[in-house]
C-alpha positions in Angstrom: 42.5 -63.7 -75.6 40.7 -63.6 -79.4 41.8 -60.2 -80.1 45.3 -60.9 -79.2 45.2 -63.9 -81.5 43.9 -62.1 -84.2 46.7 -59.3 -83.5 49.1 -61.8 -84.0 47.8 -63.3 -87.1 47.4 -59.9 -89.0 50.5 -58.4 -87.8 52.3 -61.5 -89.2 50.5 -61.3 -92.5 50.3 -57.8 -93.1 53.1 -55.9 -94.9 53.7 -53.1 -97.1 53.1 -49.1 -96.2 52.1 -48.6 -92.7 49.4 -45.9 -92.6 50.6 -45.4 -88.7 54.0 -44.5 -89.8 53.0 -42.0 -92.7 54.1 -38.3 -92.1 51.7 -35.8 -91.7 52.6 -34.7 -95.1 51.7 -37.8 -96.8 48.5 -37.7 -94.9 47.7 -34.4 -96.0 48.0 -35.3 -99.5 44.6 -37.3 -99.4 42.9 -34.0 -98.9 43.1 -30.9 -101.3 45.3 -27.9 -101.2 42.3 -25.8 -100.5 41.2 -28.0 -97.3 44.9 -27.9 -96.2 45.3 -24.2 -96.3 42.0 -23.9 -94.4 43.8 -26.1 -91.6 46.8 -24.1 -91.8 44.9 -20.8 -91.2 43.2 -22.5 -88.2 46.5 -23.2 -86.9 47.6 -19.9 -87.3 45.0 -18.2 -85.7 45.1 -20.4 -82.7 48.7 -19.8 -82.3 47.8 -16.0 -82.3 44.8 -16.3 -80.1 46.7 -18.3 -77.7 49.5 -15.8 -77.3 47.1 -13.1 -76.9 45.2 -15.0 -74.0 49.1 -15.8 -72.3 49.9 -12.2 -72.3 46.4 -10.9 -71.4 47.5 -10.1 -67.7 50.0 -7.5 -69.3 48.4 -4.3 -68.9 48.3 -1.9 -71.8 49.8 1.4 -71.6 47.5 4.3 -72.0 48.8 7.0 -74.1 46.6 10.2 -74.6 47.3 13.7 -76.5 45.0 16.3 -77.1 45.4 19.8 -78.9 42.9 22.5 -79.0 42.6 26.1 -80.0 40.4 29.2 -78.8 40.2 33.0 -78.9 38.6 34.2 -75.7 39.1 38.2 -75.4 40.0 38.1 -79.4 43.4 36.6 -78.3 44.4 33.3 -80.3 45.6 30.7 -77.6 46.4 26.9 -78.0 46.7 24.1 -75.3 48.4 20.8 -75.8 48.0 17.8 -73.4 49.7 14.5 -73.1 50.0 11.6 -70.8 51.0 8.0 -70.5 49.5 6.0 -67.9 50.1 2.4 -66.4 48.2 0.4 -64.1 50.0 -3.2 -64.3 48.8 -5.9 -62.0 51.8 -7.4 -60.2 50.0 -9.9 -57.9 46.8 -11.7 -58.1 46.7 -14.3 -55.7 48.2 -16.9 -58.2 45.8 -15.6 -60.9 48.5 -14.6 -63.2 50.5 -17.9 -63.1 47.3 -19.8 -63.4 46.0 -17.8 -66.2 49.3 -18.5 -68.2 48.6 -22.2 -67.4 45.1 -21.9 -68.6 46.3 -20.0 -72.1 48.6 -23.2 -72.6 46.0 -25.5 -72.0 43.7 -23.9 -74.3 46.0 -23.7 -77.1 46.9 -27.3 -76.8 43.0 -28.2 -76.7 42.3 -26.1 -79.7 45.2 -27.4 -81.7 44.0 -31.2 -80.8 40.3 -29.8 -82.1 41.7 -28.7 -85.4 43.9 -31.9 -85.5 40.7 -34.0 -84.8 38.8 -32.2 -87.6 41.5 -32.7 -90.0 42.0 -36.2 -89.2 38.2 -36.7 -89.7 38.5 -35.3 -93.1 41.6 -37.5 -94.1 39.7 -40.5 -92.9 36.7 -39.6 -95.2 38.8 -39.1 -97.9 40.4 -42.2 -97.6 37.2 -44.1 -96.9 35.8 -43.0 -99.9 38.9 -44.1 -101.8 38.5 -47.5 -100.0 35.0 -47.8 -101.1 35.6 -46.6 -104.8 38.1 -49.6 -104.9 35.6 -51.7 -103.3 33.0 -50.7 -105.8 35.0 -51.6 -108.6 35.6 -55.1 -107.5 31.6 -55.3 -106.9 31.4 -54.2 -110.1 34.0 -56.8 -111.6 31.9 -59.6 -109.6 28.5 -58.5 -110.8 29.8 -58.5 -114.5 30.9 -62.5 -113.7 27.5 -62.9 -112.3 25.6 -61.4 -115.4 27.8 -64.1 -117.6 26.7 -66.9 -115.4 23.1 -65.7 -115.7 23.6 -65.3 -119.4 25.0 -68.8 -119.6 22.0 -70.1 -117.4 19.5 -68.4 -120.1 21.3 -70.1 -122.8 21.0 -73.3 -121.3 17.4 -72.9 -120.5 16.7 -71.6 -123.9 18.2 -75.0 -125.4 16.1 -77.1 -122.9 13.1 -75.3 -123.6 13.4 -75.4 -127.3 14.0 -79.2 -126.9 11.1 -79.8 -124.8 12.9 -80.4 -121.7 11.6 -77.5 -119.9 8.2 -75.5 -119.8 8.4 -71.6 -120.5 8.3 -71.0 -116.6 11.8 -71.7 -116.0 12.9 -69.9 -119.2 11.1 -66.9 -117.8 12.8 -67.0 -114.4 16.2 -67.3 -116.1 15.5 -64.1 -118.1 14.4 -62.3 -114.9 17.5 -63.3 -113.0 19.6 -61.9 -115.9 17.8 -58.8 -115.9 18.0 -58.4 -112.3 21.8 -58.9 -112.4 22.2 -56.2 -115.1 20.1 -53.9 -112.9 22.2 -54.5 -109.9 25.3 -53.7 -112.0 23.5 -50.3 -113.0 23.1 -49.7 -109.2 26.8 -50.4 -108.5 27.9 -48.1 -111.3 25.7 -45.4 -110.0 27.0 -45.7 -106.5 30.6 -45.8 -107.8 30.0 -42.4 -109.6 28.5 -40.7 -106.6 31.7 -42.0 -104.4 34.1 -40.6 -107.2 32.3 -37.2 -107.1 32.4 -37.1 -103.1 36.1 -38.1 -103.3 36.8 -35.2 -105.8 35.1 -32.8 -103.2 37.6 -33.7 -100.6 40.8 -34.4 -102.6 42.9 -33.2 -105.7 44.1 -36.9 -106.1 43.2 -39.0 -109.1 41.3 -42.0 -107.7 42.8 -44.4 -110.3 46.1 -43.7 -109.5 45.6 -43.0 -105.6 47.4 -45.7 -103.5 45.3 -46.8 -100.6 47.6 -46.9 -97.2 47.8 -50.5 -95.8 46.8 -50.4 -92.2 48.2 -52.7 -89.5 46.4 -53.8 -86.5 46.9 -52.1 -83.4 46.9 -53.1 -79.7 44.5 -51.5 -77.1 47.0 -50.0 -75.2 48.8 -48.5 -78.1 45.6 -47.2 -79.6 44.7 -45.4 -76.4 48.3 -44.2 -75.6 48.4 -42.5 -79.0 44.9 -41.5 -79.2 44.1 -37.9 -80.5 40.6 -37.5 -79.0 41.8 -38.8 -75.7 44.8 -36.1 -75.7 42.2 -33.4 -76.6 39.8 -34.5 -73.7 42.9 -34.4 -71.3 43.7 -31.2 -72.4 40.2 -29.9 -71.8 40.1 -31.2 -68.1 43.6 -29.0 -67.7 41.9 -26.2 -69.1 38.9 -26.5 -66.7 41.2 -27.2 -63.9 43.2 -24.3 -64.3 40.3 -21.9 -65.3 38.9 -23.1 -61.9 41.9 -21.7 -60.1 41.7 -18.5 -62.2 38.3 -18.0 -61.2 38.9 -18.5 -57.4 41.7 -15.9 -57.7 39.8 -13.2 -59.4 37.9 -13.0 -56.0 41.3 -12.6 -53.9 43.3 -9.8 -53.3 45.1 -8.0 -56.0 48.1 -5.7 -56.1 48.9 -3.3 -58.8 51.7 -0.8 -59.9 50.5 2.6 -60.9 52.7 5.1 -62.5 52.0 7.8 -65.4 53.8 10.9 -67.0 51.8 14.2 -67.8 52.9 17.1 -70.0 50.8 20.2 -70.8 51.7 23.3 -72.8 49.6 26.4 -73.4 50.2 29.3 -75.5 48.9 32.7 -75.1 46.7 31.7 -72.5 44.6 35.1 -72.1 42.6 36.2 -68.7 41.3 39.8 -67.7 42.8 41.5 -65.0 40.6 44.7 -64.3 40.2 46.2 -67.8 43.3 44.6 -69.1 43.8 41.7 -71.2 46.9 39.8 -70.1 48.3 36.5 -71.8 51.3 34.3 -70.9 52.5 30.8 -72.1 53.5 28.0 -69.6 54.8 24.3 -69.9 54.0 21.7 -67.0 55.2 18.2 -66.9 55.2 15.9 -63.9 55.3 12.0 -63.0 53.6 10.0 -60.4 53.9 6.5 -59.5 52.4 4.1 -56.6 50.8 1.0 -55.6 47.2 -0.1 -55.5 45.8 -3.0 -53.6 42.1 -4.2 -54.4 39.6 -7.2 -53.4 36.2 -7.5 -55.1 32.9 -8.2 -53.0 30.4 -9.7 -55.0 27.6 -11.7 -54.3 28.0 -14.4 -56.9 31.5 -15.1 -55.9 30.7 -18.4 -54.7 28.3 -19.4 -57.4 31.1 -18.3 -59.7 33.6 -20.5 -58.1 31.2 -23.4 -57.8 30.4 -23.2 -61.4 34.0 -23.5 -62.4 34.4 -26.2 -60.2 31.6 -28.5 -61.5 33.2 -27.7 -65.1 36.4 -29.2 -63.8 34.9 -32.5 -62.3 32.4 -32.8 -65.2 35.4 -32.7 -67.6 37.5 -35.5 -65.4 34.2 -37.5 -65.5 33.9 -36.9 -69.4 37.5 -38.0 -69.8 37.0 -41.2 -68.3 33.9 -41.7 -69.9 35.6 -41.1 -73.4 38.4 -43.7 -72.6 35.5 -46.2 -71.8 33.8 -45.5 -75.3 37.3 -45.9 -76.9 37.7 -49.4 -75.4 34.4 -50.4 -76.6 35.1 -48.8 -80.0 38.5 -51.0 -80.1 36.5 -54.1 -79.1 33.8 -53.7 -81.7 36.3 -53.2 -84.2 38.1 -56.4 -83.5 34.9 -58.1 -83.3 34.0 -56.9 -86.8 37.4 -57.7 -88.0 37.1 -61.3 -86.8 33.8 -61.8 -88.6 35.4 -60.6 -91.7 38.2 -63.0 -91.4 35.5 -65.8 -91.0 34.2 -64.7 -94.4 37.8 -64.8 -96.1 38.1 -68.1 -94.5 34.8 -69.2 -96.2 35.9 -67.7 -99.4 39.1 -69.5 -99.3 37.1 -72.6 -98.7 35.1 -71.9 -101.5 38.1 -71.0 -103.9 39.5 -74.6 -103.1 36.1 -76.0 -103.8 35.4 -74.4 -106.9 39.1 -75.2 -108.0 38.6 -79.0 -107.5 35.2 -78.8 -109.2 36.4 -76.9 -112.1 39.5 -79.7 -112.6 36.8 -82.3 -112.4 34.5 -80.9 -114.9 37.5 -80.3 -117.3 37.8 -83.9 -116.9 34.3 -84.7 -117.5 34.1 -82.3 -120.5 36.8 -84.3 -122.3 35.0 -87.3 -121.6 32.1 -85.8 -123.1 29.8 -85.5 -119.7 29.9 -81.6 -119.4 29.7 -78.7 -121.6 31.5 -75.6 -122.3 29.1 -73.9 -120.2 29.8 -75.9 -117.1 33.2 -75.0 -117.3 32.7 -71.2 -117.9 30.2 -71.0 -115.0 32.8 -72.7 -112.7 35.6 -70.5 -113.7 33.2 -67.2 -113.3 32.2 -68.5 -109.8 35.8 -68.9 -109.0 36.7 -65.7 -109.8 33.9 -64.3 -107.8 35.2 -66.1 -104.7 38.4 -64.4 -105.1 36.9 -60.8 -105.6 35.2 -61.7 -102.6 38.2 -62.1 -100.7 39.7 -58.7 -101.7 36.4 -57.1 -101.0 36.4 -58.2 -97.4 40.3 -57.5 -96.9 39.1 -53.9 -97.9 36.0 -54.2 -95.2 38.8 -54.9 -92.7 40.7 -52.1 -93.7 37.4 -49.7 -93.5 37.0 -51.2 -89.8 40.6 -50.1 -88.9 40.2 -46.9 -90.2 37.9 -46.3 -87.2 40.8 -46.6 -85.1 43.4 -44.8 -87.2 41.2 -41.5 -87.4 42.2 -41.1 -83.8 45.4 -42.4 -83.9 48.7 -40.7 -84.2 52.0 -42.6 -83.6 54.9 -40.9 -81.8 53.2 -37.4 -81.9 
């Protein structure tokens, strides 16, 4: 129920470009051209391998040719032989049908596997881009905090020199300012690392790249269009047909055999008494027939049982994966709810600081407050607004964990 309320709230508040409705080409744009080309080659290789596997039941034609020369009895003779042979299975107790089904299931599974890897890389690139934007906000926030520590230091210096404070308070103010500056350096270092990581994955300029805006997903929709779950379903189908292929392998098989043979000999020499005789002849003929076979293998039942176990395990893994995805969805919803609480708190702080700022300005005009007080509150107000934007990006990062596996309408 909480998740549903959250869904309604966010769906009403979110607007703009929806990541779910982006085309594949727009998503591909987040990764570099070289990365895209690598995935394209993976798809092409999978297509070729799938076609090869699908047609593997079609036996190849065996074409042979030979040519030789010899000179027995000092007479040069030559011999040529050519043959075309075919041994084509036409019945494998369902093995041909299930073999084609297995090939198709293998193709879908491999395609999903490539899609999952590609989707993860796109998600990584977008995640880093969001983290860069988030770090830029943290950098601005830290600069404001440094300004506040500087104001605090100036106030402590004035109070120290006027004899209102001892040196310990002044020392603490100096330490606070130094710590704030050091924290800024750490944020800037983290930002540069993120920028470097982003350039490894993407050709985009992080300064100009637009972050896609994600809408919240319902659990049912998340599972319906979940690419990881689709991949696991394809794995289950693949193992099911492999089980049938394995069983058929040990059942009767009927094959059509046919061939054509040709032989030409020139100046074939042989000895008749004391006389050497040579002649030439040409021979060609065809043959065809049907053969049947059934293998008797001591490991037949073990092989079949192993294939059955693989299929049963794949079914269990599929159900377990669905449970994992449900758990992931609930965790993301919980995390988003917590970020919403933080946003609510920041909103309350914004209202509080806005009121304090207005009151302080009145007191300043009356001579009861200083410019330092006004500037400190202005900086604190800006910090709270930045916090709100940071938490919004945190929510988007959480949703990316869902969108990594979600492809709408595909």
